C-alpha positions as CSV (number, residue, x, y, z in Angstrom):
1,M,3.8,16.2,-37.2
2,K,6.6,15.8,-34.7
3,Y,6.2,15.9,-31.0
4,A,8.9,16.8,-28.5
5,V,9.6,13.9,-26.1
6,E,10.8,14.6,-22.6
7,I,11.9,11.9,-20.2
8,G,11.2,13.2,-16.6
9,A,13.9,13.1,-14.0
10,E,12.1,10.3,-12.1
11,A,11.7,8.3,-15.2
12,E,15.4,8.7,-15.8
13,R,16.0,7.4,-12.3
14,D,13.7,4.5,-13.1
15,L,15.8,3.6,-16.2
16,E,19.0,3.8,-14.2
17,S,17.6,1.4,-11.6
18,I,16.3,-1.0,-14.3
19,H,19.7,-0.9,-15.9
20,D,21.5,-1.6,-12.6
21,F,19.1,-4.5,-11.9
22,I,19.5,-6.1,-15.3
23,A,23.3,-5.6,-15.2
24,A,23.5,-7.3,-11.8
25,N,21.3,-10.2,-12.8
26,D,21.9,-10.7,-16.5
27,G,25.1,-8.8,-17.4
28,A,26.1,-5.4,-18.7
29,A,25.4,-6.2,-22.3
30,R,21.7,-7.1,-21.7
31,A,21.3,-4.0,-19.5
32,V,22.6,-1.7,-22.3
33,H,20.3,-3.5,-24.8
34,A,17.3,-2.9,-22.5
35,L,18.2,0.7,-22.0
36,D,18.6,1.2,-25.8
37,T,15.1,-0.4,-26.3
38,F,13.5,2.0,-23.8
39,V,15.2,5.0,-25.4
40,H,14.1,3.9,-28.9
41,A,10.5,3.3,-27.7
42,A,10.4,6.8,-26.1
43,A,11.9,8.4,-29.3
44,S,9.2,6.7,-31.4
45,L,6.6,8.7,-29.5
46,A,7.7,11.8,-31.4
47,A,6.0,10.4,-34.5
48,F,3.1,8.4,-32.9
49,P,2.4,9.7,-29.4
50,H,-1.2,8.3,-29.2
51,R,-0.3,4.8,-30.1
52,G,0.1,3.6,-26.5
53,S,-2.8,2.0,-24.7
54,H,-4.5,3.5,-21.7
55,P,-3.6,1.4,-18.6
56,R,-6.8,-0.4,-17.6
57,E,-6.3,0.1,-13.9
58,L,-6.4,3.9,-14.5
59,H,-9.7,3.9,-16.4
60,G,-12.3,6.0,-14.6
61,T,-9.7,7.8,-12.4
62,A,-8.1,11.2,-12.5
63,Y,-5.2,9.6,-14.3
64,S,-7.1,8.5,-17.5
65,Q,-5.0,10.8,-19.7
66,Y,-2.0,8.6,-19.3
67,R,-0.9,6.0,-21.9
68,Q,1.6,3.2,-21.8
69,L,4.1,1.4,-23.9
70,I,4.9,-2.1,-22.8
71,Q,8.4,-3.5,-23.2
72,S,7.7,-6.7,-21.4
73,P,7.9,-7.0,-18.5
74,W,8.3,-3.2,-18.1
75,R,5.8,-0.4,-18.7
76,M,6.6,3.1,-19.8
77,V,3.9,5.5,-18.8
78,Y,3.5,8.9,-20.4
79,R,1.0,11.7,-21.2
80,V,0.6,13.9,-24.3
81,E,0.1,17.6,-23.8
82,G,-0.2,19.7,-27.0
83,K,2.9,18.9,-29.1
84,R,4.8,17.4,-26.1
85,V,5.1,13.9,-24.7
86,F,6.1,13.5,-21.1
87,V,7.5,10.1,-20.0
88,M,6.5,9.9,-16.3
89,L,7.7,6.5,-15.2
90,V,9.1,3.2,-16.2
91,A,8.2,0.3,-13.9
92,Y,7.9,-3.4,-13.6
93,G,4.6,-4.4,-15.2
94,R,3.1,-6.0,-12.1
95,R,3.6,-2.9,-9.9
96,D,0.5,-1.0,-8.8
97,L,0.4,1.7,-11.4
98,R,-2.2,3.9,-9.7
99,A,-0.1,4.0,-6.5
100,L,3.1,4.8,-8.4
101,L,1.4,7.7,-10.2
102,E,0.0,9.0,-7.0
103,Q,3.4,8.9,-5.4
104,R,5.0,10.7,-8.4
105,L,2.3,13.4,-8.8
106,L,1.5,14.0,-5.2
107,G,4.9,13.5,-3.8
108,A,3.6,11.0,-1.3
């Protein structure tokens, strides 16, 4: 059973920022490789959307439906709704995930 995977506009901006950061610090080739890794990971959710873990800092909150894939040191956070997977954000693993989601969802 295939799921449709959608990368939200804000997650796309996250990926652009990560690409730019890596390109500036480690070179263009590494930045392209990192971006390819993220795109491949997101595409793999079409076949296995529930494989990601639930972020521990979101347990017991209104955001417990979110899952994550870790591409160390980055986290890709998404949710599954019906036959669709929505990638919400891609962030450095040590960022405050709860605060980031609140910003994205509440527009704060």
